[in-house]
GUSEDO-481620 format. One record per residue: residue number from 1; residue in one letter; x, y, z of N, C-alpha, C, O in turn. Coordinates in steps of 0.2 Angstrom, whole numbers, plus 5000, padded with zeros to 4 digits. Layout:
N
NUM | A | X | Y | Z | X | Y | Z | X | Y | Z | X | Y | Z;
...
END
This chain:
150
1 | Y | 4764 | 4562 | 4911 | 4763 | 4565 | 4916 | 4769 | 4568 | 4920 | 4774 | 4566 | 4922;
2 | Q | 4767 | 4574 | 4922 | 4774 | 4578 | 4926 | 4771 | 4579 | 4934 | 4766 | 4583 | 4935;
3 | P | 4774 | 4576 | 4938 | 4772 | 4577 | 4944 | 4773 | 4584 | 4946 | 4777 | 4587 | 4943;
4 | Y | 4771 | 4587 | 4952 | 4772 | 4593 | 4954 | 4780 | 4594 | 4955 | 4783 | 4590 | 4957;
5 | T | 4782 | 4600 | 4954 | 4788 | 4602 | 4956 | 4789 | 4606 | 4961 | 4786 | 4611 | 4960;
6 | I | 4792 | 4604 | 4966 | 4792 | 4609 | 4973 | 4799 | 4612 | 4972 | 4804 | 4609 | 4972;
7 | D | 4799 | 4619 | 4973 | 4804 | 4625 | 4973 | 4805 | 4625 | 4980 | 4801 | 4626 | 4984;
8 | S | 4811 | 4625 | 4982 | 4814 | 4628 | 4989 | 4818 | 4633 | 4988 | 4820 | 4634 | 4982;
9 | L | 4819 | 4637 | 4994 | 4823 | 4643 | 4995 | 4827 | 4640 | 5000 | 4824 | 4639 | 5006;
10 | M | 4833 | 4638 | 4999 | 4839 | 4637 | 5005 | 4842 | 4642 | 5006 | 4844 | 4646 | 5002;
11 | I | 4844 | 4643 | 5013 | 4848 | 4648 | 5015 | 4855 | 4646 | 5014 | 4857 | 4640 | 5016;
12 | R | 4859 | 4650 | 5010 | 4866 | 4649 | 5008 | 4870 | 4648 | 5015 | 4868 | 4652 | 5019;
13 | P | 4876 | 4645 | 5016 | 4879 | 4644 | 5022 | 4884 | 4652 | 5022 | 4887 | 4655 | 5026;
14 | E | 4884 | 4654 | 5016 | 4889 | 4660 | 5016 | 4884 | 4666 | 5017 | 4887 | 4672 | 5019;
15 | L | 4878 | 4666 | 5017 | 4874 | 4671 | 5018 | 4868 | 4669 | 5023 | 4862 | 4668 | 5021;
16 | P | 4870 | 4669 | 5028 | 4865 | 4666 | 5034 | 4858 | 4671 | 5035 | 4853 | 4669 | 5038;
17 | D | 4859 | 4677 | 5033 | 4853 | 4682 | 5034 | 4851 | 4685 | 5027 | 4853 | 4690 | 5025;
18 | P | 4848 | 4680 | 5024 | 4846 | 4684 | 5017 | 4841 | 4689 | 5017 | 4836 | 4689 | 5020;
19 | K | 4842 | 4694 | 5013 | 4839 | 4700 | 5012 | 4834 | 4700 | 5006 | 4830 | 4704 | 5006;
20 | S | 4835 | 4697 | 5001 | 4831 | 4697 | 4995 | 4831 | 4689 | 4992 | 4834 | 4685 | 4995;
21 | M | 4827 | 4689 | 4987 | 4827 | 4682 | 4983 | 4834 | 4681 | 4981 | 4836 | 4675 | 4981;
22 | L | 4837 | 4685 | 4979 | 4844 | 4683 | 4976 | 4849 | 4680 | 4981 | 4853 | 4676 | 4980;
23 | D | 4848 | 4682 | 4987 | 4852 | 4679 | 4993 | 4851 | 4672 | 4994 | 4855 | 4669 | 4997;
24 | Y | 4845 | 4669 | 4992 | 4843 | 4662 | 4993 | 4846 | 4657 | 4987 | 4848 | 4659 | 4981;
25 | D | 4847 | 4652 | 4989 | 4849 | 4647 | 4984 | 4843 | 4644 | 4982 | 4840 | 4640 | 4986;
26 | I | 4841 | 4644 | 4976 | 4833 | 4642 | 4974 | 4835 | 4636 | 4970 | 4839 | 4635 | 4965;
27 | A | 4831 | 4631 | 4973 | 4832 | 4624 | 4970 | 4825 | 4622 | 4967 | 4819 | 4622 | 4970;
28 | H | 4825 | 4620 | 4960 | 4820 | 4618 | 4956 | 4820 | 4610 | 4955 | 4823 | 4607 | 4950;
29 | H | 4817 | 4607 | 4959 | 4817 | 4599 | 4958 | 4811 | 4596 | 4961 | 4809 | 4599 | 4966;
30 | P | 4809 | 4589 | 4959 | 4804 | 4586 | 4962 | 4806 | 4585 | 4969 | 4812 | 4583 | 4970;
31 | D | 4802 | 4585 | 4974 | 4803 | 4584 | 4980 | 4799 | 4577 | 4982 | 4793 | 4576 | 4981;
32 | R | 4803 | 4572 | 4985 | 4800 | 4566 | 4986 | 4795 | 4565 | 4991 | 4791 | 4561 | 4991;
33 | R | 4796 | 4569 | 4996 | 4790 | 4569 | 5002 | 4784 | 4572 | 5000 | 4779 | 4570 | 5002;
34 | A | 4785 | 4577 | 4995 | 4779 | 4581 | 4992 | 4775 | 4575 | 4988 | 4769 | 4575 | 4988;
35 | H | 4778 | 4571 | 4983 | 4775 | 4566 | 4979 | 4771 | 4561 | 4984 | 4765 | 4561 | 4984;
36 | E | 4774 | 4559 | 4988 | 4771 | 4555 | 4994 | 4765 | 4557 | 4996 | 4761 | 4553 | 4997;
37 | V | 4764 | 4564 | 4998 | 4758 | 4567 | 5000 | 4754 | 4567 | 4996 | 4749 | 4564 | 4997;
38 | Y | 4755 | 4570 | 4990 | 4751 | 4570 | 4984 | 4748 | 4563 | 4983 | 4742 | 4563 | 4984;
39 | A | 4752 | 4559 | 4982 | 4749 | 4552 | 4981 | 4745 | 4549 | 4986 | 4739 | 4547 | 4985;
40 | A | 4746 | 4550 | 4993 | 4742 | 4549 | 4998 | 4736 | 4553 | 4998 | 4730 | 4550 | 4998;
41 | A | 4736 | 4559 | 4998 | 4730 | 4563 | 4997 | 4725 | 4561 | 4991 | 4719 | 4561 | 4992;
42 | S | 4729 | 4560 | 4986 | 4724 | 4557 | 4980 | 4720 | 4551 | 4981 | 4714 | 4551 | 4979;
43 | A | 4724 | 4547 | 4985 | 4721 | 4539 | 4986 | 4715 | 4541 | 4990 | 4710 | 4539 | 4988;
44 | G | 4716 | 4545 | 4996 | 4711 | 4547 | 5001 | 4705 | 4550 | 4998 | 4700 | 4550 | 5001;
45 | C | 4706 | 4554 | 4992 | 4700 | 4557 | 4989 | 4697 | 4551 | 4983 | 4692 | 4553 | 4979;
46 | G | 4700 | 4545 | 4983 | 4697 | 4540 | 4979 | 4700 | 4541 | 4972 | 4699 | 4537 | 4968;
47 | K | 4705 | 4545 | 4971 | 4709 | 4546 | 4964 | 4714 | 4541 | 4965 | 4719 | 4544 | 4966;
48 | I | 4714 | 4534 | 4964 | 4719 | 4529 | 4965 | 4723 | 4530 | 4958 | 4729 | 4530 | 4959;
49 | E | 4720 | 4531 | 4953 | 4724 | 4532 | 4946 | 4729 | 4538 | 4947 | 4734 | 4537 | 4945;
50 | E | 4726 | 4544 | 4950 | 4731 | 4549 | 4950 | 4736 | 4549 | 4955 | 4742 | 4552 | 4955;
51 | A | 4734 | 4545 | 4961 | 4739 | 4543 | 4966 | 4745 | 4539 | 4963 | 4751 | 4540 | 4965;
52 | R | 4743 | 4535 | 4959 | 4748 | 4530 | 4955 | 4753 | 4534 | 4950 | 4759 | 4532 | 4949;
53 | K | 4750 | 4540 | 4948 | 4755 | 4544 | 4943 | 4760 | 4546 | 4947 | 4765 | 4548 | 4944;
54 | Y | 4760 | 4547 | 4954 | 4766 | 4550 | 4958 | 4771 | 4544 | 4959 | 4777 | 4546 | 4960;
55 | L | 4769 | 4537 | 4959 | 4774 | 4532 | 4960 | 4781 | 4532 | 4956 | 4786 | 4531 | 4959;
56 | P | 4780 | 4533 | 4950 | 4787 | 4533 | 4946 | 4792 | 4538 | 4949 | 4798 | 4537 | 4949;
57 | A | 4789 | 4544 | 4951 | 4794 | 4549 | 4954 | 4797 | 4547 | 4959 | 4803 | 4549 | 4961;
58 | I | 4794 | 4543 | 4964 | 4795 | 4541 | 4971 | 4800 | 4534 | 4970 | 4805 | 4534 | 4973;
59 | E | 4798 | 4529 | 4965 | 4801 | 4523 | 4963 | 4805 | 4523 | 4957 | 4802 | 4520 | 4952;
60 | P | 4811 | 4526 | 4956 | 4815 | 4526 | 4950 | 4817 | 4519 | 4948 | 4818 | 4517 | 4942;
61 | D | 4819 | 4516 | 4953 | 4822 | 4509 | 4952 | 4820 | 4503 | 4955 | 4821 | 4497 | 4953;
62 | R | 4816 | 4505 | 4961 | 4813 | 4498 | 4964 | 4807 | 4502 | 4968 | 4807 | 4508 | 4969;
63 | P | 4802 | 4497 | 4971 | 4797 | 4499 | 4975 | 4799 | 4502 | 4981 | 4804 | 4500 | 4984;
64 | D | 4796 | 4508 | 4983 | 4797 | 4511 | 4989 | 4792 | 4509 | 4994 | 4786 | 4511 | 4993;
65 | L | 4794 | 4506 | 4999 | 4788 | 4502 | 5002 | 4785 | 4507 | 5008 | 4780 | 4508 | 5010;
66 | A | 4791 | 4512 | 5009 | 4788 | 4517 | 5014 | 4782 | 4521 | 5010 | 4776 | 4522 | 5014;
67 | A | 4782 | 4523 | 5004 | 4776 | 4526 | 5001 | 4771 | 4523 | 5000 | 4765 | 4525 | 5000;
68 | R | 4773 | 4515 | 4998 | 4766 | 4512 | 4997 | 4763 | 4510 | 5003 | 4757 | 4508 | 5003;
69 | L | 4767 | 4510 | 5008 | 4762 | 4508 | 5015 | 4758 | 4515 | 5017 | 4752 | 4514 | 5018;
70 | L | 4761 | 4520 | 5016 | 4757 | 4527 | 5018 | 4751 | 4526 | 5013 | 4746 | 4527 | 5015;
71 | I | 4752 | 4525 | 5006 | 4746 | 4525 | 5003 | 4741 | 4521 | 5005 | 4735 | 4522 | 5007;
72 | A | 4743 | 4514 | 5006 | 4739 | 4509 | 5008 | 4735 | 4509 | 5015 | 4730 | 4506 | 5016;
73 | K | 4738 | 4514 | 5019 | 4736 | 4515 | 5026 | 4729 | 4520 | 5023 | 4723 | 4519 | 5025;
74 | V | 4731 | 4524 | 5020 | 4725 | 4529 | 5017 | 4719 | 4525 | 5015 | 4714 | 4525 | 5017;
75 | L | 4720 | 4521 | 5010 | 4716 | 4516 | 5007 | 4712 | 4511 | 5011 | 4707 | 4508 | 5010;
76 | Q | 4717 | 4509 | 5017 | 4713 | 4506 | 5021 | 4708 | 4509 | 5026 | 4703 | 4507 | 5027;
77 | R | 4710 | 4515 | 5027 | 4705 | 4520 | 5032 | 4699 | 4521 | 5027 | 4693 | 4521 | 5030;
78 | E | 4699 | 4521 | 5021 | 4694 | 4522 | 5017 | 4690 | 4515 | 5015 | 4686 | 4516 | 5011;
79 | S | 4692 | 4510 | 5017 | 4689 | 4503 | 5015 | 4690 | 4502 | 5009 | 4686 | 4498 | 5007;
80 | R | 4695 | 4504 | 5005 | 4697 | 4502 | 4998 | 4702 | 4497 | 4998 | 4708 | 4497 | 4996;
81 | W | 4700 | 4491 | 5001 | 4704 | 4484 | 5001 | 4707 | 4482 | 4995 | 4713 | 4481 | 4995;
82 | S | 4703 | 4481 | 4990 | 4707 | 4478 | 4983 | 4713 | 4483 | 4981 | 4719 | 4480 | 4980;
83 | E | 4712 | 4489 | 4982 | 4716 | 4495 | 4979 | 4723 | 4494 | 4983 | 4729 | 4493 | 4981;
84 | A | 4721 | 4494 | 4990 | 4727 | 4493 | 4994 | 4731 | 4486 | 4994 | 4737 | 4485 | 4996;
85 | I | 4727 | 4482 | 4993 | 4730 | 4475 | 4993 | 4734 | 4475 | 4986 | 4740 | 4472 | 4986;
86 | L | 4732 | 4478 | 4981 | 4736 | 4477 | 4974 | 4743 | 4482 | 4975 | 4748 | 4480 | 4973;
87 | L | 4741 | 4488 | 4978 | 4747 | 4492 | 4979 | 4753 | 4489 | 4983 | 4759 | 4490 | 4981;
88 | L | 4751 | 4484 | 4987 | 4756 | 4482 | 4992 | 4759 | 4477 | 4989 | 4766 | 4477 | 4989;
89 | R | 4754 | 4472 | 4985 | 4757 | 4466 | 4982 | 4762 | 4468 | 4977 | 4767 | 4465 | 4976;
90 | E | 4761 | 4472 | 4972 | 4765 | 4476 | 4968 | 4772 | 4477 | 4971 | 4777 | 4475 | 4968;
91 | G | 4772 | 4481 | 4977 | 4778 | 4482 | 4981 | 4782 | 4477 | 4983 | 4788 | 4478 | 4984;
92 | L | 4778 | 4470 | 4984 | 4782 | 4465 | 4986 | 4784 | 4459 | 4981 | 4787 | 4454 | 4983;
93 | R | 4783 | 4462 | 4974 | 4785 | 4457 | 4971 | 4791 | 4453 | 4970 | 4792 | 4447 | 4967;
94 | E | 4796 | 4458 | 4972 | 4803 | 4455 | 4972 | 4806 | 4457 | 4978 | 4811 | 4461 | 4978;
95 | P | 4804 | 4454 | 4984 | 4806 | 4456 | 4991 | 4813 | 4456 | 4992 | 4815 | 4460 | 4996;
96 | K | 4818 | 4451 | 4988 | 4824 | 4451 | 4989 | 4828 | 4457 | 4987 | 4834 | 4458 | 4989;
97 | L | 4824 | 4461 | 4983 | 4828 | 4468 | 4980 | 4827 | 4473 | 4985 | 4830 | 4478 | 4985;
98 | L | 4823 | 4472 | 4991 | 4821 | 4478 | 4996 | 4825 | 4477 | 5001 | 4825 | 4472 | 5004;
99 | P | 4829 | 4482 | 5002 | 4835 | 4483 | 5007 | 4832 | 4483 | 5014 | 4836 | 4481 | 5018;
100 | Q | 4826 | 4484 | 5016 | 4825 | 4486 | 5023 | 4820 | 4481 | 5026 | 4814 | 4480 | 5024;
101 | P | 4823 | 4477 | 5029 | 4819 | 4471 | 5033 | 4814 | 4473 | 5037 | 4810 | 4469 | 5038;
102 | A | 4814 | 4478 | 5041 | 4809 | 4481 | 5045 | 4802 | 4483 | 5041 | 4796 | 4482 | 5043;
103 | L | 4805 | 4486 | 5036 | 4799 | 4490 | 5032 | 4796 | 4483 | 5027 | 4790 | 4483 | 5026;
104 | L | 4800 | 4479 | 5026 | 4796 | 4474 | 5021 | 4792 | 4470 | 5027 | 4787 | 4468 | 5025;
105 | A | 4794 | 4469 | 5033 | 4790 | 4465 | 5038 | 4784 | 4469 | 5039 | 4778 | 4466 | 5040;
106 | E | 4784 | 4476 | 5039 | 4778 | 4479 | 5040 | 4773 | 4479 | 5034 | 4767 | 4479 | 5035;
107 | A | 4776 | 4479 | 5028 | 4772 | 4478 | 5022 | 4768 | 4472 | 5023 | 4762 | 4472 | 5022;
108 | Y | 4772 | 4466 | 5024 | 4768 | 4460 | 5024 | 4763 | 4459 | 5030 | 4758 | 4456 | 5030;
109 | A | 4764 | 4463 | 5035 | 4759 | 4463 | 5041 | 4753 | 4467 | 5038 | 4747 | 4465 | 5038;
110 | R | 4754 | 4472 | 5035 | 4749 | 4477 | 5034 | 4745 | 4474 | 5028 | 4739 | 4473 | 5029;
111 | L | 4749 | 4471 | 5023 | 4745 | 4467 | 5018 | 4741 | 4462 | 5021 | 4735 | 4462 | 5019;
112 | A | 4743 | 4458 | 5025 | 4739 | 4452 | 5029 | 4733 | 4456 | 5032 | 4727 | 4453 | 5032;
113 | E | 4734 | 4461 | 5036 | 4729 | 4464 | 5039 | 4723 | 4466 | 5036 | 4717 | 4465 | 5038;
114 | I | 4725 | 4469 | 5030 | 4720 | 4472 | 5024 | 4717 | 4465 | 5021 | 4711 | 4464 | 5021;
115 | Q | 4720 | 4461 | 5020 | 4717 | 4454 | 5017 | 4712 | 4451 | 5021 | 4707 | 4449 | 5018;
116 | C | 4713 | 4451 | 5028 | 4708 | 4450 | 5033 | 4702 | 4454 | 5032 | 4696 | 4451 | 5032;
117 | L | 4703 | 4460 | 5033 | 4697 | 4465 | 5033 | 4694 | 4464 | 5027 | 4688 | 4466 | 5026;
118 | A | 4697 | 4462 | 5021 | 4693 | 4461 | 5015 | 4689 | 4454 | 5016 | 4684 | 4453 | 5012;
119 | G | 4691 | 4451 | 5020 | 4687 | 4444 | 5022 | 4692 | 4437 | 5019 | 4690 | 4432 | 5019;
120 | D | 4697 | 4438 | 5017 | 4702 | 4433 | 5015 | 4707 | 4432 | 5020 | 4713 | 4434 | 5018;
121 | C | 4705 | 4429 | 5026 | 4710 | 4428 | 5031 | 4716 | 4422 | 5028 | 4722 | 4421 | 5030;
122 | A | 4713 | 4417 | 5024 | 4717 | 4412 | 5021 | 4723 | 4415 | 5017 | 4728 | 4414 | 5017;
123 | A | 4720 | 4420 | 5013 | 4726 | 4424 | 5008 | 4730 | 4427 | 5014 | 4736 | 4428 | 5012;
124 | A | 4728 | 4430 | 5020 | 4732 | 4434 | 5024 | 4738 | 4429 | 5026 | 4744 | 4431 | 5027;
125 | Q | 4735 | 4423 | 5028 | 4740 | 4418 | 5031 | 4746 | 4416 | 5026 | 4752 | 4417 | 5027;
126 | D | 4744 | 4415 | 5020 | 4748 | 4414 | 5015 | 4753 | 4420 | 5014 | 4759 | 4419 | 5013;
127 | T | 4751 | 4426 | 5014 | 4755 | 4432 | 5014 | 4760 | 4431 | 5019 | 4766 | 4432 | 5018;
128 | L | 4758 | 4430 | 5025 | 4763 | 4430 | 5031 | 4767 | 4424 | 5031 | 4773 | 4424 | 5033;
129 | Q | 4765 | 4419 | 5029 | 4770 | 4413 | 5027 | 4775 | 4415 | 5022 | 4781 | 4412 | 5022;
130 | E | 4773 | 4420 | 5017 | 4778 | 4421 | 5012 | 4784 | 4426 | 5016 | 4790 | 4426 | 5015;
131 | G | 4780 | 4430 | 5020 | 4784 | 4434 | 5023 | 4790 | 4431 | 5027 | 4796 | 4433 | 5027;
132 | L | 4788 | 4426 | 5032 | 4792 | 4422 | 5035 | 4798 | 4418 | 5031 | 4803 | 4418 | 5033;
133 | R | 4796 | 4416 | 5025 | 4801 | 4413 | 5020 | 4806 | 4418 | 5018 | 4811 | 4416 | 5017;
134 | N | 4804 | 4425 | 5017 | 4809 | 4430 | 5016 | 4812 | 4434 | 5021 | 4817 | 4437 | 5020;
135 | L | 4808 | 4433 | 5027 | 4812 | 4436 | 5033 | 4811 | 4430 | 5040 | 4807 | 4431 | 5045;
136 | P | 4815 | 4424 | 5039 | 4814 | 4419 | 5043 | 4814 | 4422 | 5051 | 4818 | 4427 | 5052;
137 | G | 4809 | 4420 | 5055 | 4810 | 4421 | 5062 | 4807 | 4429 | 5064 | 4807 | 4430 | 5069;
138 | N | 4805 | 4433 | 5059 | 4802 | 4439 | 5061 | 4797 | 4440 | 5066 | 4792 | 4439 | 5065;
139 | K | 4799 | 4443 | 5071 | 4794 | 4444 | 5077 | 4787 | 4447 | 5075 | 4782 | 4445 | 5077;
140 | L | 4787 | 4453 | 5071 | 4780 | 4456 | 5068 | 4777 | 4452 | 5064 | 4771 | 4452 | 5065;
141 | I | 4779 | 4448 | 5060 | 4776 | 4444 | 5055 | 4773 | 4438 | 5059 | 4768 | 4435 | 5057;
142 | E | 4778 | 4435 | 5064 | 4775 | 4430 | 5068 | 4770 | 4431 | 5073 | 4766 | 4427 | 5074;
143 | S | 4769 | 4437 | 5076 | 4765 | 4440 | 5080 | 4759 | 4441 | 5076 | 4754 | 4438 | 5078;
144 | V | 4758 | 4443 | 5071 | 4752 | 4445 | 5065 | 4749 | 4439 | 5064 | 4743 | 4438 | 5065;
145 | L | 4754 | 4433 | 5062 | 4752 | 4426 | 5060 | 4748 | 4423 | 5067 | 4743 | 4419 | 5066;
146 | K | 4750 | 4424 | 5072 | 4747 | 4421 | 5078 | 4740 | 4423 | 5080 | 4736 | 4420 | 5082;
147 | K | 4739 | 4430 | 5078 | 4733 | 4433 | 5079 | 4727 | 4431 | 5073 | 4721 | 4429 | 5075;
148 | I | 4730 | 4431 | 5067 | 4725 | 4428 | 5062 | 4723 | 4420 | 5063 | 4718 | 4418 | 5061;
149 | K | 4727 | 4417 | 5066 | 4726 | 4409 | 5067 | 4720 | 4409 | 5072 | 4717 | 4403 | 5073;
150 | R | 4720 | 4413 | 5076 | 4715 | 4412 | 5082 | 4708 | 4412 | 5079 | 4703 | 4411 | 5083;
END
Protein backbone atom coordinates (compact mmCIF):
# COMPACT_ATOMS: atom_id res chain seq x y z
CA TYR A 1 0.00 0.00 0.00
CA GLN A 2 1.40 3.36 -0.99
CA PRO A 3 0.03 6.33 0.93
CA TYR A 4 -0.81 9.39 -1.09
CA THR A 5 2.13 11.48 -2.22
CA ILE A 6 1.76 15.18 -1.72
CA ASP A 7 3.60 17.30 -4.24
CA SER A 8 4.41 20.82 -3.29
CA LEU A 9 5.52 23.91 -5.13
CA MET A 10 8.15 25.79 -3.18
CA ILE A 11 9.27 29.27 -4.07
CA ARG A 12 13.00 29.28 -4.68
CA PRO A 13 15.06 31.80 -2.72
CA GLU A 14 16.75 32.97 -5.92
CA LEU A 15 13.36 33.43 -7.69
CA PRO A 16 11.03 35.08 -5.16
CA ASP A 17 8.47 35.98 -7.83
CA PRO A 18 7.80 32.83 -9.90
CA LYS A 19 6.21 33.35 -13.32
CA SER A 20 5.90 29.74 -14.55
CA MET A 21 5.98 26.18 -13.25
CA LEU A 22 9.67 25.94 -14.05
CA ASP A 23 10.36 28.75 -11.58
CA TYR A 24 9.14 26.61 -8.65
CA ASP A 25 11.07 23.97 -6.78
CA ILE A 26 8.77 20.98 -7.20
CA ALA A 27 8.98 18.48 -4.36
CA HIS A 28 7.71 14.94 -4.77
CA HIS A 29 7.60 13.41 -1.32
CA PRO A 30 5.15 12.05 1.20
CA ASP A 31 3.97 14.76 3.54
CA ARG A 32 3.68 13.57 7.14
CA ARG A 33 0.92 16.04 8.00
CA ALA A 34 -1.19 14.82 5.11
CA HIS A 35 -0.80 11.21 6.27
CA GLU A 36 -2.05 12.21 9.73
CA VAL A 37 -5.06 13.97 8.23
CA TYR A 38 -5.90 11.04 5.94
CA ALA A 39 -5.50 8.59 8.83
CA ALA A 40 -7.76 10.63 11.10
CA ALA A 41 -10.32 11.19 8.34
CA SER A 42 -10.39 7.49 7.52
CA ALA A 43 -10.87 6.63 11.19
CA GLY A 44 -13.69 9.16 11.43
CA CYS A 45 -15.41 7.51 8.49
CA GLY A 46 -15.22 4.15 10.24
CA LYS A 47 -12.38 2.83 8.08
CA ILE A 48 -9.88 1.96 10.82
CA GLU A 49 -7.95 -0.49 8.64
CA GLU A 50 -7.46 2.21 6.03
CA ALA A 51 -6.38 4.62 8.77
CA ARG A 52 -3.82 2.08 9.98
CA LYS A 53 -2.30 1.90 6.51
CA TYR A 54 -0.99 5.42 6.95
CA LEU A 55 0.82 4.69 10.21
CA PRO A 56 3.97 3.13 8.65
CA ALA A 57 4.60 6.34 6.71
CA ILE A 58 4.17 8.37 9.90
CA GLU A 59 6.05 5.95 12.16
CA PRO A 60 9.15 4.69 10.35
CA ASP A 61 11.12 3.79 13.49
CA ARG A 62 8.90 4.23 16.58
CA PRO A 63 5.31 5.08 17.48
CA ASP A 64 4.25 8.64 16.80
CA LEU A 65 2.08 9.56 19.77
CA ALA A 66 0.93 12.84 18.25
CA ALA A 67 -0.54 11.02 15.26
CA ARG A 68 -1.99 8.25 17.41
CA LEU A 69 -3.56 10.80 19.75
CA LEU A 70 -5.17 12.61 16.81
CA ILE A 71 -6.64 9.36 15.47
CA ALA A 72 -7.71 8.26 18.98
CA LYS A 73 -9.52 11.57 19.54
CA VAL A 74 -11.47 11.02 16.34
CA LEU A 75 -12.28 7.44 17.35
CA GLN A 76 -13.31 8.65 20.81
CA ARG A 77 -15.66 11.21 19.27
CA GLU A 78 -17.22 8.38 17.24
CA SER A 79 -17.55 6.18 20.40
CA ARG A 80 -15.22 3.56 18.92
CA TRP A 81 -13.64 2.81 22.27
CA SER A 82 -11.94 -0.53 21.58
CA GLU A 83 -10.20 0.74 18.43
CA ALA A 84 -8.98 3.89 20.20
CA ILE A 85 -7.75 1.85 23.19
CA LEU A 86 -5.86 -0.57 20.96
CA LEU A 87 -4.29 2.22 18.93
CA LEU A 88 -2.99 4.02 22.03
CA ARG A 89 -1.94 0.80 23.79
CA GLU A 90 0.19 -0.11 20.77
CA GLY A 91 1.81 3.30 20.87
CA LEU A 92 2.63 2.92 24.56
CA ARG A 93 4.22 -0.53 24.36
CA GLU A 94 7.74 0.79 24.88
CA PRO A 95 7.35 4.16 26.60
CA LYS A 96 11.06 4.45 27.38
CA LEU A 97 11.69 4.80 23.63
CA LEU A 98 9.37 7.79 23.37
CA PRO A 99 11.25 11.06 23.85
CA GLN A 100 8.41 13.48 24.61
CA PRO A 101 7.23 13.27 28.24
CA ALA A 102 4.34 15.72 27.77
CA LEU A 103 3.00 13.75 24.83
CA LEU A 104 3.51 10.50 26.70
CA ALA A 105 1.53 11.85 29.66
CA GLU A 106 -1.24 13.02 27.32
CA ALA A 107 -1.40 9.55 25.76
CA TYR A 108 -1.74 7.87 29.16
CA ALA A 109 -4.42 10.37 30.19
CA ARG A 110 -6.37 10.00 26.94
CA LEU A 111 -6.17 6.21 27.09
CA ALA A 112 -7.47 6.21 30.67
CA GLU A 113 -10.30 8.57 29.75
CA ILE A 114 -11.35 6.31 26.88
CA GLN A 115 -11.10 3.20 29.06
CA CYS A 116 -13.46 4.81 31.58
CA LEU A 117 -15.87 5.84 28.84
CA ALA A 118 -15.81 2.21 27.69
CA GLY A 119 -16.84 1.19 31.20
CA ASP A 120 -13.50 -0.07 32.52
CA CYS A 121 -12.34 2.49 35.08
CA ALA A 122 -10.23 -0.18 36.83
CA ALA A 123 -8.16 -0.55 33.64
CA ALA A 124 -7.95 3.24 33.46
CA GLN A 125 -6.48 3.36 36.97
CA ASP A 126 -3.95 0.68 35.99
CA THR A 127 -3.03 2.70 32.90
CA LEU A 128 -2.47 5.82 34.96
CA GLN A 129 -0.40 3.91 37.53
CA GLU A 130 1.72 2.62 34.65
CA GLY A 131 2.05 6.21 33.45
CA LEU A 132 3.24 7.33 36.87
CA ARG A 133 5.83 4.55 36.94
CA ASN A 134 7.21 5.86 33.66
CA LEU A 135 6.71 9.56 34.49
CA PRO A 136 6.93 9.88 38.29
CA GLY A 137 5.14 12.91 39.67
CA ASN A 138 3.52 13.90 36.37
CA LYS A 139 0.80 16.45 37.20
CA LEU A 140 -1.51 15.59 34.31
CA ILE A 141 -1.54 11.88 35.08
CA GLU A 142 -1.99 12.55 38.81
CA SER A 143 -4.94 14.88 38.18
CA VAL A 144 -6.70 12.38 35.89
CA LEU A 145 -6.11 9.63 38.45
CA LYS A 146 -7.74 11.75 41.17
CA LYS A 147 -10.80 12.31 38.95
CA ILE A 148 -11.16 8.61 38.24
CA LYS A 149 -10.84 7.57 41.88
CA ARG A 150 -13.84 9.74 42.85
